[in-house]
C-alpha positions, 0 to 999 in steps of 0.5 A: 403564744400571744394572749387573745384580745377580747375582739379576737375572742368575739371573732372566734365566737362569731366563727363558731356560730357561723361554723355551726350554721354551715354544718347544719346547712350541709346536713339540712336533709337529715337534721330536723329541729323542733321548736324547743331545739330552735329556741335553745339554739337561739338562746345559746347563740345569744348567750355566747355572743353576750358573754363575748361582748361583756368581756370587751372594755367600753373604750374598745366597743366602737372598734369591736362593732366595726369588726363585727359589722365588717363580718356581717357585710362580708357574708354572702349567705342571707341566713348568716346575715339574718343571724348576725343582725338578730344577735345585734338586736338581742344585744340591745334588748339585753342592754349589753350594747346601747342602740346608738353606737350600733346604728351609727356603726351600721350607717357609717360603714363605707360599703353600705349601698342600696345596690347590696340589697340584702345588707341594706334591707337588713340594716334599716330593718334593724335600725327601725327596731332599735332606734326607739332606744336612742335619745333625741340628740342621737336620733337627730344625728341618725336622721342626718346620716339617713337623709344623706344616705337617701340622697345616694339613690338616684331619682331615676332608679328603676323599680328593682330598688323599690324594696330598698327605698321602702325600708328606708322610707319606713325608718324616716317615717318612724323617726319623723312621726310625732307620736313616736316621741323620738325627736322634737319636730323642730330639730327634725325639720332643722336637719331636713332643711339642711340636708334637703333644702327646698328647691335644690337637692331632694331624695328619691320621689318615693320618699319626697312625699314624706319629707314634703308633708313633714316640712309643710306641717311647719308652714303655719308656724313659719307664718306665725313668726313672720310678718304677713306680706313682709316682702311687700312692705316698705318703711316710711323713712323718717317715721318708721323705727329706724333703730328697730330690727324690723327692716334688718337685712344680712349685710352680705346677702340682703336676706331677712334674718329668719329665725330657724330653718322653717319653711318660709315663703320663697319671697322671704328667702330671696335677697331684698334688693328692692327694699334696700333700693327703695330706702336708698332712694328716699331722702334722710334715709342714711341712718335707716340704711345703716341700721338695716345693714348693721353698719357702724360709723366707728368701724370701717367696713366695706359693704359690697351689696350697698355699693352695688345698689348705689351703682345701680341707682346711678345707672338708673338715673342715667337711663332716666336722663335719656328720655326726660328733659332736664330742668332745675326742679325736675324729678331727675335733677332731685334724684341726682342731688340725692345720689350725690348726698348718698355717695358722699356719706357712704364713701366718706365712712368707707361703707363703699369704695370709690375706685370700685364704684367707678370701675363698676360704673364703667363695666355697666356703661361700656356697652351702652350709649347713655351720654345724655346723663354724663354731665350729671354723673360727673357732677355727682363724682365731682362732689366727692372728688373735690372734698376728698382728693386732698386727703387721699392718694391720687391713685384712688381717683384715676379710675375716673379716667376710664369714664372720660375715655367712655363718655367723652371719646368723640373728638367733637368739641363741646361748646361753653354752656349758658352760664345764666342757667344752673345746669351749666355747673353740671356741664362743666363738672367733668372739666372741674374734675380734671382741674382737681386731678391735675392740681393733685398731681402737681402737689404729689409731684406726679404727672397725668399721662394724658391731656384733657379730652379734646371735647372739654378744651373750650370749657377749660379755656373759659374757666381760665378766662373767667378767673382772670376777669377783672371786676368779677362780681356776683349776679343772681343769674350768673353762675360764673362765680359758682363755676370758679368755686367748683373748679378751684376749691382745692387751689388756695391761690385761686379759690379765695377770690370767688369765695370772697365774692360770695361771702361779701354778697350776703354779709355786706361791706360794713358801710351800707345798712338797712332799716328793718321793722322795729327800727332795727339797723342791719347790714345792707344785703337783703337778698339771700342766695337762691337755692339754685345757686347753693345747689350749684356749688360742690360740697367742698365749696358749700363748706367753705361758704358756710365757714366764711359766714360763721367766721363773719358772724363770730367776728361781728359778735366779738366786736360788740357791734350794734348792727344786726346780721344782714337778712341775706346772710341769715337766710342763706345760712339757714338754707346751707344748714339744711344740706346733710352732707355738710352737717359737720360744719353746718348744724353741728358747728352751729350748735357746738361752736357758733352758739357758745361763742355768741353767748360768751360774747354776750351778743344777745341780739345775734343769739336771738336771731339765731334761735328764731332762725332755728325755730322758723327756718330749720325743719329737717335737722337730725333729732340728735342735734335737736336734743343736743340744742335743747340741752344747751338752751336749758343751760342758757336759760340759767345764765343771769344775763338772759333773764330778759323778757324777749330773750328768755321768751325766745329761749323757752319758745325754741325749747318748746318747739324742740320738745313738741317737734320730736317725732314719736319714733325719735323720742325713745331712742334719743332720750334713752341714749342721752340720759344714759350717757354721762353729763348729757341729761341736760335735755331736762329743764331744771326750773321750768315746770311747763317745759318738763310738762311738755316733755311728759306729754311728748313721752305719752304721745310717743309711747301711745303711738309706737308702743314703746312701753311694751319693750321696757319701762326703765328708760322713761322711769329714770327720765320721769324721776329726774323731772320730778326731782327738778320740777315736782308736779302732778296731773289731774285724774282725767289727764292720767286716764288718757296717759299710757298705763305705765306712765299713769301708774308712775304719777299715781305712785309719786303724788305731789302734795298740793298746797291748801287753797285756803292757806294760799288765800290767807298768805295772799291776804297777808302779803297784800296787807304788807303791800298796802302798808309799806310806804317806801318804794325801795322797801316794797321792791326789795321785799317782793322781789327777794329771792325765796319769797313766796310767788304771790306777787301776781295775785297781789296785783290782781287783788289791788285791781279788784279794789282800786282798778289800777296797777301802781307804777311800783308793781312794774318795777317789782316785775322787772326786778323779778325777771321772766324766769321767776314769773312762771312760778308766780303765774302758776300760783296765781292760776290756783288762787284765781280758780279758788276765788271763783270757786268760793264766790260761786254765784255772788254778784262779785263774780261779774266784776272778777271777770271784768278785772280778769280780762283787763288784767290780761289785755290792758295791764299785760 
């Protein structure tokens, strides 16, 4: 005979209890219980079942519970159900079994249904009584199961199940009640919004009020952790913090990254397509778009939502072209130029797929008649195709053929456009694309299976004739050279001729020269290319043009020629540097290649021209390029050969413009990033206190406007520490009062010892005596220009003016020997000396003479 398990013994006890109940029911007419016997009966049943449960091992509790609950649900007698439920409650009260496993076993039983009213009601009444003994994590799990069970009751059920709904409603109310302290409300709202998301699935209307009131109680909290009216706010591109998370969107759904399942406004939970589209429409928005969608240039990742919005913008531009008359400076023209720049950037870094975009365009346009903008669409596609077709397989560009079938399906031949207008380059763009595709097919030894559309036949013939035309030259209102550059930029055999014409038109032929103001001899061309011509060139052609210009400038610098750069070349080069889509050869090449080459060739005249061009002609370069150039200028200023008055002043003024030109939102991300990178803290000057002071003021302005000091104080403290090591200086108390608090505290904690003014005056008097007593001019020059000598020479000259009202010729020789780099220290010392002189003389008659001498010092002897 096999030994009975603990579970079998439990079943036997349950059988005995239920059997006794059955006998009593059978003899209910002759058996009468007193209160004492009823109490004894309950205690007997509890003790019996308690003993059985205590004999069960902990690992077998779960299976024993399932067996017990199976017996409970198998009962058809309501009294038996009541008794078994009472015994479970007694086990919890006597700490025989914890409440959580009982609740879970009851709720997870597969036959628990609202249609079985007795078991359903008894189950949730028991849960209501014992759920207070469950910890908060267990209550969270139970709430999830209860909400799932509530969804099994259809919203259209009749009143017959009202009792089942009410008992369920009571349990939910009790768990959600904050005063019950069963479950943190933020966990409860989390489960509620997961199981019953707003506007989707919701339980029976009888319970809906409880849940909706509970969820609504979190609306103030949701408002506190969100920006008021956030879905209606738009960033100011170029000035908003592009590196912050304020405008961050989910790159898959375009939703705001909302924290926690709070009842946010519906507008915040919807895709923010309007926001992304608005930013995409703005110029200089590429970095902000990448930050919004968490796109990393180092990681190749296709962003489908970005791709879709780019396509929608192209379709919008085609719709606008249908009712707007195109001109060279119209809004539609600017929109198309901007779209081509955005398309090149995002496709180049593989954030968008060119074949997928073309097919999406085809699907959106195939049932619509939008032919007026087809030339501009082809122009945008030509920008990318001409620059990338040589590095990618032909198959990536063949989807464009579908657009030919859609947009040029008419057999009517399109006439050759007026080449005196820049719009002609757009009209011929589709033919240029065909030429590039055909050339790629020849290189890959493939064959296009269809001829060029009949509508474009005349355009192709015109390009071939222009290519064979003798004495082809550049004229201001003739765009044939631009057309040939666009069409044959991937064909080295044909491309060199039209590109050579453009480069020669701005560089000159080294034979003719022109005289500029100041008797400066320069190459002859003075008329730069108009922006309309540069806009008419594809990106690939622009890159070739800027490469040709840089090559000529480098060649001129290495030749040590005394002829200055042609004005036409300088202005054309500065205009080309503005185009963001060619920045790899443009501004990036200017900083990392052209400037170092010119410096190494000691072409100081060309260097002066390039720096002035950057100062006065380039206004839209990216901040990281400006900071990079600032570091190069500081290195350049330390070279001995640049210690010349005009060149040094040009270098310092350019550096000053770069520092004060940094936008408030650009300072913290750019400087902190560069300072933490090895060997890139060169944006700090090693010897110019004035430039470092300007940087401190820029830091103060940026911190005041953006509140950057509230995030972290480490980023600027490291920079200030490096500044104080290079050029120690202090600020007056009234200036520190206007500084941000953390910045002011830094300078208060790191004071700089001030030179005693009386000692300064004695030193000037002593050096002035040497100046007067030394007779040999060479000795005078050697002594006062000696490295390490106190910077007192400007003070000595001023004292000489006070006594003799003249500046000796020897003084100018000393100043020439000192050089402009050292004069800044002499000027700072002279300023301190002059203030002290005026202070000690007070209201004496000598003050008037000092004023006169000071004016003459500045204006007559500068």
